[in-house]
VMD Tcl script that draws the C-alpha trace (Angstrom):
set ca {
  {19.92 -77.23 -53.34}
  {18.50 -80.59 -52.28}
  {15.11 -81.71 -53.57}
  {13.70 -81.25 -50.07}
  {14.96 -77.66 -49.79}
  {13.74 -76.84 -53.32}
  {10.26 -78.08 -52.34}
  {10.26 -75.95 -49.19}
  {11.30 -72.86 -51.21}
  {8.49 -73.41 -53.71}
  {5.96 -73.79 -50.90}
  {7.17 -70.58 -49.25}
  {6.97 -68.69 -52.53}
  {3.46 -69.96 -53.09}
  {2.40 -68.87 -49.62}
  {3.84 -65.37 -50.27}
  {1.88 -65.09 -53.50}
  {-1.33 -66.15 -51.77}
  {-0.78 -63.64 -48.93}
  {-0.06 -60.83 -51.38}
  {-3.18 -61.67 -53.37}
  {-5.24 -61.70 -50.19}
  {-3.92 -58.26 -49.21}
  {-4.72 -56.83 -52.64}
  {-8.21 -58.38 -52.53}
  {-8.85 -56.96 -49.06}
  {-7.75 -53.48 -50.11}
  {-9.94 -53.66 -53.19}
  {-13.03 -54.80 -51.29}
  {-12.56 -52.23 -48.52}
  {-11.61 -49.28 -50.74}
  {-13.91 -46.31 -50.04}
  {-16.13 -45.04 -52.82}
  {-14.25 -42.84 -55.24}
  {-14.25 -39.24 -54.09}
  {-15.80 -36.68 -56.40}
  {-13.34 -35.39 -58.93}
  {-11.89 -32.05 -57.95}
  {-13.17 -28.98 -59.73}
  {-10.99 -28.23 -62.77}
  {-10.46 -24.69 -61.49}
  {-7.59 -24.20 -59.07}
  {-8.28 -24.24 -55.33}
  {-7.86 -20.48 -55.37}
  {-8.46 -18.09 -58.23}
  {-5.76 -15.41 -58.37}
  {-6.77 -11.78 -58.05}
  {-4.37 -10.75 -60.82}
  {-5.61 -11.77 -64.27}
  {-3.29 -12.42 -67.20}
  {-4.12 -11.58 -70.81}
  {-1.21 -12.79 -72.92}
  {-1.36 -11.34 -76.40}
  {-3.46 -8.29 -75.45}
  {-2.34 -5.22 -77.41}
  {-1.00 -2.34 -75.33}
  {-3.47 0.28 -74.05}
  {-6.47 -1.85 -74.94}
  {-9.55 0.35 -74.65}
  {-13.15 -0.58 -73.79}
  {-15.78 2.15 -73.76}
  {-18.52 2.38 -71.13}
  {-21.86 4.08 -71.83}
  {-24.12 5.04 -68.93}
  {-26.49 7.75 -67.74}
  {-24.69 10.03 -65.31}
  {-26.31 11.10 -62.06}
  {-27.78 9.47 -58.95}
  {-31.03 11.35 -58.43}
  {-33.39 8.78 -59.90}
  {-33.27 9.44 -63.62}
  {-34.19 6.37 -65.70}
  {-31.00 4.61 -66.70}
  {-28.99 5.58 -63.62}
  {-29.95 2.54 -61.54}
  {-26.78 0.60 -62.34}
  {-24.20 3.42 -62.33}
  {-22.64 2.19 -59.12}
  {-22.92 -1.47 -60.08}
  {-20.99 -0.64 -63.27}
  {-17.92 0.17 -61.16}
  {-17.15 -3.56 -61.28}
  {-15.54 -2.69 -64.62}
  {-12.86 -0.78 -62.71}
  {-12.07 -3.90 -60.68}
  {-11.62 -5.96 -63.86}
  {-9.25 -3.38 -65.33}
  {-7.24 -3.29 -62.12}
  {-6.97 -7.08 -61.99}
  {-5.55 -7.20 -65.52}
  {-3.29 -4.27 -64.72}
  {-1.68 -6.23 -61.89}
  {-0.21 -8.59 -64.49}
  {0.89 -5.80 -66.82}
  {-2.10 -5.86 -69.21}
  {-3.29 -2.25 -69.30}
  {-7.01 -1.80 -69.95}
  {-8.40 1.73 -70.42}
  {-12.10 2.47 -69.75}
  {-13.22 5.76 -71.36}
  {-16.78 6.55 -70.26}
  {-19.50 8.57 -71.97}
  {-22.81 9.99 -70.73}
  {-25.87 9.02 -72.79}
  {-27.82 11.83 -71.05}
  {-30.79 9.52 -70.63}
  {-31.89 9.81 -74.25}
  {-31.61 7.71 -77.39}
  {-29.88 10.54 -79.26}
  {-27.48 10.93 -76.38}
  {-26.76 7.20 -76.46}
  {-25.93 7.29 -80.17}
  {-23.69 10.31 -79.65}
  {-21.91 8.55 -76.76}
  {-21.15 5.50 -78.91}
  {-19.92 7.72 -81.74}
  {-17.56 9.54 -79.38}
  {-16.15 6.27 -78.07}
  {-15.71 4.87 -81.57}
  {-13.81 8.01 -82.55}
  {-11.51 7.38 -79.58}
  {-10.68 3.96 -81.00}
  {-12.28 1.67 -78.43}
  {-12.19 -2.06 -79.20}
  {-15.55 -2.75 -77.59}
  {-18.35 -1.15 -75.59}
  {-20.18 -2.04 -72.39}
  {-23.62 -0.42 -72.05}
  {-24.18 -0.06 -68.30}
  {-27.80 1.02 -68.37}
  {-31.35 0.06 -69.17}
  {-34.29 1.39 -71.12}
  {-34.55 2.87 -74.61}
  {-31.17 4.59 -74.42}
  {-29.42 1.28 -73.71}
  {-31.10 -0.30 -76.72}
  {-30.15 2.72 -78.87}
  {-26.52 2.53 -77.73}
  {-26.33 -1.16 -78.59}
  {-27.80 -0.54 -82.03}
  {-25.35 2.30 -82.70}
  {-22.40 0.10 -81.76}
  {-23.73 -2.73 -83.92}
  {-23.99 -0.40 -86.92}
  {-20.34 0.56 -86.46}
  {-19.21 -3.05 -86.10}
  {-18.05 -2.47 -82.52}
  {-18.68 -5.43 -80.17}
  {-21.08 -4.43 -77.42}
  {-22.18 -6.20 -74.23}
  {-25.26 -5.25 -72.20}
  {-25.02 -6.59 -68.63}
  {-28.36 -5.16 -67.48}
  {-30.63 -4.98 -70.52}
  {-31.88 -6.92 -73.52}
  {-31.18 -5.54 -77.02}
  {-34.19 -5.23 -79.30}
  {-32.58 -6.92 -82.32}
  {-29.18 -8.36 -81.43}
  {-26.82 -8.73 -84.38}
  {-23.47 -10.39 -84.92}
  {-21.61 -7.98 -82.61}
  {-24.18 -7.56 -79.80}
  {-24.49 -9.69 -76.67}
  {-26.46 -9.52 -73.45}
  {-25.49 -11.17 -70.18}
  {-28.84 -10.38 -68.52}
  {-31.33 -13.20 -67.89}
  {-34.00 -13.74 -70.54}
  {-37.58 -12.59 -70.03}
  {-38.67 -16.24 -69.95}
  {-36.12 -16.97 -67.22}
  {-37.35 -14.04 -65.14}
  {-40.96 -15.15 -65.56}
  {-40.01 -18.65 -64.46}
  {-38.35 -17.29 -61.33}
  {-41.45 -15.27 -60.53}
  {-43.54 -18.43 -60.77}
  {-41.23 -20.11 -58.26}
  {-41.38 -17.13 -55.91}
  {-45.20 -17.21 -56.02}
  {-45.56 -20.97 -55.85}
  {-48.58 -21.86 -53.73}
  {-49.97 -18.30 -53.74}
  {-53.52 -18.14 -55.05}
  {-54.57 -14.52 -54.51}
  {-51.84 -12.24 -55.79}
  {-52.25 -8.49 -55.48}
  {-50.36 -6.28 -57.96}
  {-49.31 -2.88 -56.59}
  {-48.04 -0.73 -59.42}
  {-46.40 2.64 -59.94}
  {-45.72 2.80 -63.65}
  {-43.96 -0.56 -63.88}
  {-44.65 -3.51 -66.15}
  {-47.20 -6.11 -65.11}
  {-45.61 -9.59 -65.20}
  {-47.26 -11.48 -68.05}
  {-47.08 -14.92 -66.46}
  {-48.47 -13.97 -63.05}
  {-52.15 -14.66 -62.44}
  {-53.17 -11.46 -60.66}
  {-56.36 -11.55 -58.60}
  {-56.44 -7.82 -57.89}
  {-54.60 -4.65 -58.95}
  {-53.90 -1.31 -57.30}
  {-52.22 1.49 -59.26}
  {-50.81 4.68 -57.77}
  {-52.69 6.78 -60.29}
  {-55.93 5.88 -58.49}
  {-54.78 7.33 -55.15}
  {-53.76 10.77 -53.91}
  {-50.38 9.52 -52.68}
  {-48.26 6.45 -51.95}
  {-49.50 6.31 -48.35}
  {-53.08 5.95 -49.51}
  {-52.13 3.19 -51.93}
  {-50.24 1.33 -49.21}
  {-53.16 1.61 -46.78}
  {-55.56 0.10 -49.31}
  {-53.04 -2.69 -50.06}
  {-52.80 -3.46 -46.33}
  {-56.59 -3.71 -46.15}
  {-56.67 -6.13 -49.09}
  {-53.97 -8.35 -47.53}
  {-55.97 -8.48 -44.27}
  {-53.27 -6.65 -42.30}
  {-55.50 -3.60 -41.70}
  {-59.23 -3.26 -41.13}
  {-61.36 -1.29 -43.54}
  {-62.74 1.71 -41.61}
  {-66.52 1.83 -41.08}
  {-68.48 3.83 -43.62}
  {-69.40 7.41 -42.79}
  {-73.02 6.48 -42.13}
  {-72.15 3.54 -39.87}
  {-73.42 3.65 -36.27}
  {-71.14 5.19 -33.69}
  {-68.69 2.68 -32.30}
  {-68.90 0.41 -35.34}
  {-65.80 -1.68 -35.86}
  {-63.72 -1.96 -38.97}
  {-64.22 -4.81 -41.38}
  {-61.56 -7.35 -42.27}
  {-61.33 -8.32 -45.93}
  {-62.63 -11.75 -46.82}
  {-60.21 -13.89 -48.87}
  {-57.27 -11.50 -48.46}
  {-54.31 -11.47 -50.84}
  {-51.57 -13.93 -49.89}
  {-48.75 -12.18 -51.80}
  {-48.07 -8.76 -53.31}
  {-46.18 -8.18 -56.54}
  {-44.71 -4.68 -56.41}
  {-43.79 -3.03 -59.72}
  {-42.52 0.48 -60.45}
  {-40.96 2.45 -63.26}
  {-37.67 2.99 -61.41}
  {-35.90 1.35 -58.46}
  {-36.29 4.57 -56.47}
  {-40.08 4.52 -56.89}
  {-40.07 0.80 -56.12}
  {-38.28 1.47 -52.82}
  {-40.86 4.13 -51.93}
  {-43.69 1.65 -52.53}
  {-41.99 -1.07 -50.50}
  {-41.31 1.25 -47.56}
  {-44.92 2.45 -47.60}
  {-46.22 -1.14 -47.55}
  {-43.88 -2.01 -44.69}
  {-45.05 1.05 -42.73}
  {-48.60 -0.34 -42.98}
  {-47.42 -3.68 -41.57}
  {-48.14 -5.67 -44.72}
  {-46.99 -9.14 -43.71}
  {-47.33 -11.22 -46.88}
  {-44.35 -11.74 -49.23}
  {-43.50 -8.72 -51.39}
  {-42.27 -9.99 -54.75}
  {-40.25 -7.47 -56.75}
  {-39.87 -8.55 -60.39}
  {-37.58 -5.78 -61.62}
  {-35.12 -3.24 -60.24}
  {-34.85 -4.54 -56.70}
  {-31.34 -5.93 -57.05}
  {-29.94 -2.61 -58.31}
  {-27.85 -0.42 -55.98}
  {-30.36 2.39 -56.53}
  {-33.09 0.34 -54.80}
  {-30.84 -0.53 -51.87}
  {-29.73 3.04 -51.26}
  {-33.25 4.46 -51.68}
  {-34.80 1.92 -49.31}
  {-32.12 2.70 -46.74}
  {-32.71 6.45 -47.03}
  {-36.44 5.85 -46.47}
  {-35.73 3.67 -43.40}
  {-37.21 0.64 -45.12}
  {-36.38 -2.85 -43.89}
  {-34.30 -5.45 -45.68}
  {-35.88 -8.76 -44.74}
  {-36.70 -12.13 -46.23}
  {-40.21 -10.79 -46.85}
  {-38.71 -9.04 -49.91}
  {-38.19 -11.41 -52.82}
  {-36.31 -10.33 -55.94}
  {-35.35 -12.09 -59.14}
  {-31.75 -12.39 -60.31}
  {-29.14 -14.58 -61.94}
  {-26.53 -16.01 -59.51}
  {-24.24 -12.95 -59.50}
  {-24.48 -11.78 -55.88}
  {-21.84 -11.75 -53.15}
  {-23.35 -14.80 -51.43}
  {-21.98 -16.94 -54.27}
  {-18.55 -16.52 -52.66}
  {-19.72 -18.78 -49.83}
  {-20.10 -21.73 -52.23}
  {-17.43 -24.43 -52.19}
  {-17.07 -24.61 -55.95}
  {-15.43 -22.93 -58.92}
  {-17.84 -20.01 -59.09}
  {-17.50 -19.45 -55.36}
  {-13.74 -19.11 -55.77}
  {-14.19 -16.84 -58.79}
  {-16.50 -14.56 -56.81}
  {-14.08 -14.58 -53.88}
  {-11.27 -13.41 -56.16}
  {-13.48 -10.61 -57.50}
  {-14.34 -9.47 -53.97}
  {-10.64 -9.56 -53.08}
  {-10.08 -7.31 -56.08}
  {-12.67 -4.89 -54.68}
  {-10.90 -4.79 -51.33}
  {-7.54 -4.12 -52.99}
  {-8.96 -1.34 -55.18}
  {-10.66 0.24 -52.18}
  {-7.38 0.38 -50.31}
  {-5.74 2.46 -53.06}
  {-7.04 6.07 -52.97}
  {-5.51 6.73 -56.39}
  {-7.95 4.36 -58.08}
  {-10.93 6.39 -59.31}
  {-14.41 5.50 -60.48}
  {-15.41 5.31 -64.14}
  {-16.08 9.04 -64.39}
  {-12.83 9.87 -62.59}
  {-14.58 12.26 -60.19}
  {-14.56 10.13 -57.03}
  {-12.35 7.44 -55.53}
  {-13.46 3.91 -56.34}
  {-13.90 3.28 -52.62}
  {-17.08 5.44 -52.61}
  {-18.87 2.88 -54.78}
  {-17.08 -0.28 -53.68}
  {-20.22 -1.48 -51.86}
  {-22.13 -1.61 -55.15}
  {-19.57 -2.67 -57.80}
  {-20.96 -5.89 -59.26}
  {-19.88 -9.03 -61.06}
  {-21.91 -8.32 -64.20}
  {-19.97 -5.25 -65.29}
  {-16.72 -6.92 -64.23}
  {-17.41 -10.00 -66.32}
  {-18.31 -7.95 -69.40}
  {-14.85 -6.37 -69.30}
  {-13.18 -9.75 -68.73}
  {-14.94 -11.17 -71.80}
  {-13.88 -8.33 -74.11}
  {-10.30 -8.44 -72.84}
  {-10.12 -12.20 -73.40}
  {-11.43 -11.71 -76.94}
  {-8.86 -8.99 -77.62}
  {-6.04 -11.16 -76.31}
  {-7.10 -14.08 -78.49}
  {-7.39 -11.83 -81.54}
  {-4.11 -10.10 -80.71}
  {-5.68 -6.95 -82.07}
  {-7.45 -3.74 -81.09}
  {-9.53 -3.81 -84.27}
  {-13.21 -4.02 -83.20}
  {-14.17 -6.39 -86.02}
  {-11.42 -8.83 -85.03}
  {-12.32 -8.59 -81.35}
  {-15.98 -9.29 -82.23}
  {-15.05 -12.25 -84.42}
  {-12.92 -13.66 -81.62}
  {-15.63 -13.16 -79.00}
  {-18.15 -15.07 -81.13}
  {-16.05 -18.21 -80.70}
  {-15.60 -18.06 -76.93}
  {-17.24 -19.25 -73.75}
  {-15.97 -18.43 -70.27}
  {-16.15 -19.57 -66.68}
  {-14.37 -18.97 -63.38}
  {-11.13 -20.33 -64.85}
  {-11.01 -17.33 -67.18}
  {-11.62 -14.86 -64.37}
  {-15.41 -14.57 -64.27}
  {-17.08 -13.85 -60.94}
  {-20.60 -14.66 -62.10}
  {-22.09 -17.61 -64.01}
  {-20.61 -19.09 -67.19}
  {-21.02 -17.02 -70.33}
  {-21.29 -18.44 -73.85}
  {-20.68 -15.82 -76.55}
  {-21.36 -18.18 -79.42}
  {-24.92 -16.89 -79.00}
  {-26.24 -13.38 -78.45}
  {-27.91 -14.42 -75.18}
  {-24.63 -15.23 -73.46}
  {-25.82 -15.99 -69.92}
  {-25.97 -19.74 -69.35}
  {-27.67 -19.59 -65.93}
  {-31.36 -19.14 -65.12}
  {-32.76 -16.39 -62.94}
  {-33.96 -17.53 -59.51}
  {-35.79 -15.99 -56.54}
  {-33.46 -14.17 -54.13}
  {-34.25 -12.86 -50.67}
  {-33.27 -9.57 -49.04}
  {-31.13 -9.71 -45.93}
  {-29.54 -7.03 -43.73}
  {-26.71 -9.40 -42.85}
  {-23.20 -8.13 -43.51}
  {-21.36 -11.00 -45.19}
  {-18.03 -9.37 -44.35}
  {-16.79 -9.81 -47.91}
  {-16.51 -6.14 -48.88}
  {-14.68 -3.27 -47.21}
  {-16.55 -1.85 -44.22}
  {-18.56 1.23 -45.18}
  {-20.87 2.87 -42.68}
  {-22.57 4.83 -45.47}
  {-23.44 1.74 -47.51}
  {-26.99 0.33 -47.25}
  {-27.37 -2.93 -45.36}
  {-29.03 -5.07 -48.02}
  {-27.72 -8.17 -49.72}
  {-29.61 -10.71 -51.79}
  {-29.24 -14.35 -50.81}
  {-30.60 -17.53 -52.43}
  {-32.71 -18.54 -49.42}
  {-34.47 -16.56 -46.68}
  {-32.65 -16.35 -43.35}
  {-35.78 -17.43 -41.46}
  {-37.92 -19.56 -43.80}
}
mol new
graphics top color blue
foreach p $ca { graphics top sphere $p radius 0.5 }
foreach p [lrange $ca 0 end-1] q [lrange $ca 1 end] { graphics top cylinder $p $q radius 0.2 }
display resetview
């Protein structure tokens, strides 16, 4: 190569390097901002759940109060059918999970006897699907026997090393109530044997015991919210008009001893055209409230505000890991409903009868105990409990609800928030004409 040609080659090479550098610089300067990292959970969560290492015929006992006629403790019987969905999901991958169920008969002695019967059957853990004193007694009885126990709907009185709750804390519930009542200055408490929220500044109180019936209580509440006029006194002149309350209540907190009684209060207030928000601190998100309100022809509207952790069906609409986990759970409900051979926990009705109410909380309690049994590779309750104490779970492990951390007795990681009643059918569960039209969503449909 002549000196002239060598010079031309070097110039050409230099030009190529400069052009390449310019292209790289242009791409770097014009590169869009880095997209958010994808969620570590797969784009879809499978319906079938695997549990490698789970001993054969793994057994988890369920304690609940039988019946649907309003007895205390029965409010979550239908919600507890989510446990059936969890067992079916594991069964699809060959991991058999058995769910023997015992009736606590609504008493503390009955609860202790139920736990004893389950322990004698060799269960590896217990889920207490109830509330009230009998739920606390059942948890204590399991703790004394060293059997791991999870309470999805109640708080244990003195949780030990083998007792967990996945219900929101009292402080979390109080915080959600404060949010629901934000900006309300004259709160009226309407009560039928329920607890009065400690953190709520109540301006006025009406209790059923001071009235002949619920209708009379509701009428007085409507007068104090300014939605009805107070009738003239008996000695008022003929033709005298009613009197509207000065400084009427701007919100009503409705509390009752059971969800059924709560529904009766709510329906009575609605029938008197009470227009202010009705805040329901306890029991409103149970299936018992929904079915009772429907039977009474009450209305599911954004006027009704409950308090709950993010465990409702609406979570499936989220574009994140928990949304996909909830979607998989709801798919499991649809599959179980389509199989008439799948029965409920008490084996006296097809699962499909309660598919509308089966919830994520009971489902996730079963998932947690199965995961602990698989890690321990044992049915022995003490080993399952020891394993569970080391674990935390999320949608990647099959949960439908919020993350759970079992390194602490209060396993729920999420806070309770206000939720709003809606009659909208989300279309996520099997169609059921007999099911009540009430779902709880994180924001009112018409704010």
